[in-house]
Structure formats: structure tokens, C-alpha cells
N, CA, C and O atoms as CSV, one atom per row, in Angstrom:
chain,resi,resn,atom,element,x,y,z
A,1,ARG,N,N,31.983,10.013,127.283
A,1,ARG,CA,C,30.698,9.406,126.963
A,1,ARG,C,C,30.865,7.917,126.659
A,1,ARG,O,O,30.048,7.102,127.088
A,2,GLU,N,N,31.904,7.564,125.932
A,2,GLU,CA,C,32.132,6.153,125.610
A,2,GLU,C,C,32.399,5.334,126.868
A,2,GLU,O,O,31.954,4.192,126.983
A,3,ILE,N,N,33.122,5.924,127.798
A,3,ILE,CA,C,33.432,5.215,129.038
A,3,ILE,C,C,32.149,4.943,129.817
A,3,ILE,O,O,31.949,3.837,130.319
A,4,ARG,N,N,31.280,5.950,129.920
A,4,ARG,CA,C,30.010,5.759,130.633
A,4,ARG,C,C,29.158,4.687,129.971
A,4,ARG,O,O,28.492,3.906,130.650
A,5,THR,N,N,29.183,4.652,128.644
A,5,THR,CA,C,28.419,3.643,127.912
A,5,THR,C,C,28.942,2.248,128.218
A,5,THR,O,O,28.159,1.329,128.455
A,6,ARG,N,N,30.267,2.084,128.214
A,6,ARG,CA,C,30.856,0.775,128.514
A,6,ARG,C,C,30.569,0.347,129.949
A,6,ARG,O,O,30.249,-0.814,130.202
A,7,ILE,N,N,30.684,1.281,130.882
A,7,ILE,CA,C,30.412,0.959,132.282
A,7,ILE,C,C,28.946,0.577,132.463
A,7,ILE,O,O,28.634,-0.387,133.162
A,8,SER,N,N,28.057,1.327,131.839
A,8,SER,CA,C,26.622,1.025,131.937
A,8,SER,C,C,26.311,-0.350,131.362
A,8,SER,O,O,25.518,-1.099,131.933
A,9,GLN,N,N,26.929,-0.685,130.238
A,9,GLN,CA,C,26.701,-1.996,129.631
A,9,GLN,C,C,27.235,-3.102,130.530
A,9,GLN,O,O,26.593,-4.141,130.682
A,10,ALA,N,N,28.399,-2.889,131.126
A,10,ALA,CA,C,28.974,-3.887,132.038
A,10,ALA,C,C,28.070,-4.081,133.254
A,10,ALA,O,O,27.871,-5.207,133.710
A,11,CYS,N,N,27.525,-2.990,133.776
A,11,CYS,CA,C,26.605,-3.084,134.918
A,11,CYS,C,C,25.343,-3.845,134.534
A,11,CYS,O,O,24.862,-4.679,135.301
A,12,LEU,N,N,24.813,-3.567,133.365
A,12,LEU,CA,C,23.612,-4.264,132.901
A,12,LEU,C,C,23.885,-5.754,132.731
A,12,LEU,O,O,23.063,-6.582,133.124
A,13,ASP,N,N,25.025,-6.102,132.153
A,13,ASP,CA,C,25.382,-7.512,131.983
A,13,ASP,C,C,25.500,-8.211,133.329
A,13,ASP,O,O,25.008,-9.327,133.500
A,14,ARG,N,N,26.151,-7.555,134.282
A,14,ARG,CA,C,26.315,-8.147,135.617
A,14,ARG,C,C,24.956,-8.298,136.297
A,14,ARG,O,O,24.702,-9.299,136.967
A,15,PHE,N,N,24.082,-7.302,136.124
A,15,PHE,CA,C,22.740,-7.362,136.703
A,15,PHE,C,C,21.967,-8.558,136.151
A,15,PHE,O,O,21.289,-9.267,136.894
A,16,LYS,N,N,22.075,-8.771,134.847
A,16,LYS,CA,C,21.365,-9.890,134.223
A,16,LYS,C,C,21.880,-11.237,134.713
A,16,LYS,O,O,21.116,-12.200,134.777
A,17,GLN,N,N,23.162,-11.321,135.060
A,17,GLN,CA,C,23.744,-12.581,135.535
A,17,GLN,C,C,23.261,-12.938,136.935
A,17,GLN,O,O,22.929,-14.093,137.201
A,18,ASN,N,N,23.218,-11.951,137.833
A,18,ASN,CA,C,22.851,-12.236,139.221
A,18,ASN,C,C,22.252,-10.969,139.831
A,18,ASN,O,O,22.973,-10.133,140.374
A,19,LYS,N,N,20.954,-10.837,139.739
A,19,LYS,CA,C,20.279,-9.607,140.157
A,19,LYS,C,C,20.461,-9.288,141.633
A,19,LYS,O,O,20.729,-8.138,141.981
A,20,MET,N,N,20.324,-10.269,142.499
A,20,MET,CA,C,20.427,-10.003,143.939
A,20,MET,C,C,21.837,-9.580,144.336
A,20,MET,O,O,22.009,-8.640,145.111
A,21,ASP,N,N,22.842,-10.268,143.809
A,21,ASP,CA,C,24.224,-9.926,144.133
A,21,ASP,C,C,24.556,-8.534,143.603
A,21,ASP,O,O,25.236,-7.758,144.274
A,22,PHE,N,N,24.081,-8.220,142.410
A,22,PHE,CA,C,24.339,-6.905,141.830
A,22,PHE,C,C,23.752,-5.803,142.702
A,22,PHE,O,O,24.417,-4.808,142.989
A,23,LYS,N,N,22.509,-5.984,143.118
A,23,LYS,CA,C,21.859,-4.964,143.950
A,23,LYS,C,C,22.599,-4.771,145.265
A,23,LYS,O,O,22.791,-3.640,145.712
A,24,ARG,N,N,23.014,-5.865,145.883
A,24,ARG,CA,C,23.732,-5.777,147.154
A,24,ARG,C,C,25.057,-5.030,146.965
A,24,ARG,O,O,25.386,-4.141,147.750
A,25,ARG,N,N,25.801,-5.383,145.945
A,25,ARG,CA,C,27.090,-4.737,145.696
A,25,ARG,C,C,26.914,-3.281,145.268
A,25,ARG,O,O,27.694,-2.420,145.675
A,26,PHE,N,N,25.912,-3.003,144.462
A,26,PHE,CA,C,25.694,-1.647,143.975
A,26,PHE,C,C,25.372,-0.702,145.129
A,26,PHE,O,O,25.866,0.425,145.167
A,27,ILE,N,N,24.560,-1.149,146.055
A,27,ILE,CA,C,24.217,-0.323,147.214
A,27,ILE,C,C,25.451,-0.065,148.063
A,27,ILE,O,O,25.655,1.055,148.532
A,28,ILE,N,N,26.278,-1.087,148.269
A,28,ILE,CA,C,27.501,-0.917,149.059
A,28,ILE,C,C,28.430,0.078,148.381
A,28,ILE,O,O,28.965,0.969,149.040
A,29,VAL,N,N,28.628,-0.059,147.095
A,29,VAL,CA,C,29.502,0.866,146.368
A,29,VAL,C,C,28.942,2.277,146.438
A,29,VAL,O,O,29.692,3.233,146.637
A,30,ASP,N,N,27.637,2.416,146.278
A,30,ASP,CA,C,27.009,3.729,146.327
A,30,ASP,C,C,27.233,4.383,147.686
A,30,ASP,O,O,27.529,5.577,147.750
A,31,GLU,N,N,27.098,3.636,148.761
A,31,GLU,CA,C,27.299,4.195,150.097
A,31,GLU,C,C,28.742,4.629,150.304
A,31,GLU,O,O,28.993,5.652,150.942
A,32,ILE,N,N,29.681,3.877,149.780
A,32,ILE,CA,C,31.097,4.235,149.912
A,32,ILE,C,C,31.367,5.540,149.175
A,32,ILE,O,O,32.065,6.410,149.695
A,33,CYS,N,N,30.827,5.684,147.984
A,33,CYS,CA,C,31.052,6.909,147.206
A,33,CYS,C,C,30.479,8.124,147.928
A,33,CYS,O,O,31.112,9.179,147.961
A,34,ILE,N,N,29.318,7.990,148.490
A,34,ILE,CA,C,28.710,9.103,149.216
A,34,ILE,C,C,29.537,9.435,150.443
A,34,ILE,O,O,29.739,10.606,150.763
A,35,HIS,N,N,30.015,8.415,151.127
A,35,HIS,CA,C,30.812,8.622,152.337
A,35,HIS,C,C,32.098,9.387,152.023
A,35,HIS,O,O,32.530,10.218,152.822
A,36,ARG,N,N,32.707,9.120,150.883
A,36,ARG,CA,C,33.976,9.745,150.527
A,36,ARG,C,C,33.806,11.113,149.878
A,36,ARG,O,O,34.795,11.814,149.662
A,37,TYR,N,N,32.602,11.499,149.570
A,37,TYR,CA,C,32.354,12.779,148.913
A,37,TYR,C,C,32.565,13.914,149.901
A,37,TYR,O,O,31.969,13.934,150.978
A,38,THR,N,N,33.410,14.849,149.528
A,38,THR,CA,C,33.636,16.023,150.374
A,38,THR,C,C,33.480,17.273,149.511
A,38,THR,O,O,34.356,17.585,148.706
A,39,PRO,N,N,32.384,17.977,149.675
A,39,PRO,CA,C,32.150,19.166,148.852
A,39,PRO,C,C,33.141,20.278,149.180
A,39,PRO,O,O,33.615,20.408,150.309
A,40,GLU,N,N,33.434,21.065,148.167
A,40,GLU,CA,C,34.330,22.202,148.369
A,40,GLU,C,C,33.554,23.347,149.007
A,40,GLU,O,O,32.374,23.555,148.728
A,41,ARG,N,N,34.235,24.069,149.856
A,41,ARG,CA,C,33.590,25.217,150.495
A,41,ARG,C,C,33.650,26.428,149.576
A,41,ARG,O,O,34.648,26.655,148.892
A,42,LYS,N,N,32.590,27.186,149.571
A,42,LYS,CA,C,32.567,28.442,148.823
A,42,LYS,C,C,32.790,29.565,149.820
A,42,LYS,O,O,31.959,29.811,150.694
A,43,GLU,N,N,33.907,30.233,149.681
A,43,GLU,CA,C,34.214,31.306,150.632
A,43,GLU,C,C,34.283,32.643,149.947
A,43,GLU,O,O,34.532,33.658,150.598
């Protein structure tokens, strides 16, 4: 929980510094995470 809080605060700080750059980078990171996600099969 503490780690998520720190990460969220860091993201908020970065967003406040440069909103457009943050949005562009956040979308790219989000797409990479989805691309690498491989669900486990239930057999």
C-alpha cells in the first residue's frame, strides 16, 4: 500500500509539472503493459 501511495504521488507531481508530456508517456506505458500481459490458462 505504501508503494502504491508513493507511486501515485510521484505520478501526480509529474502530471502537475507537464500535463501533456505525462499523458503521452502514460498512454505509451499503459500500452506496453497491456501488450506484455499474458493471462494464465485454466485447464
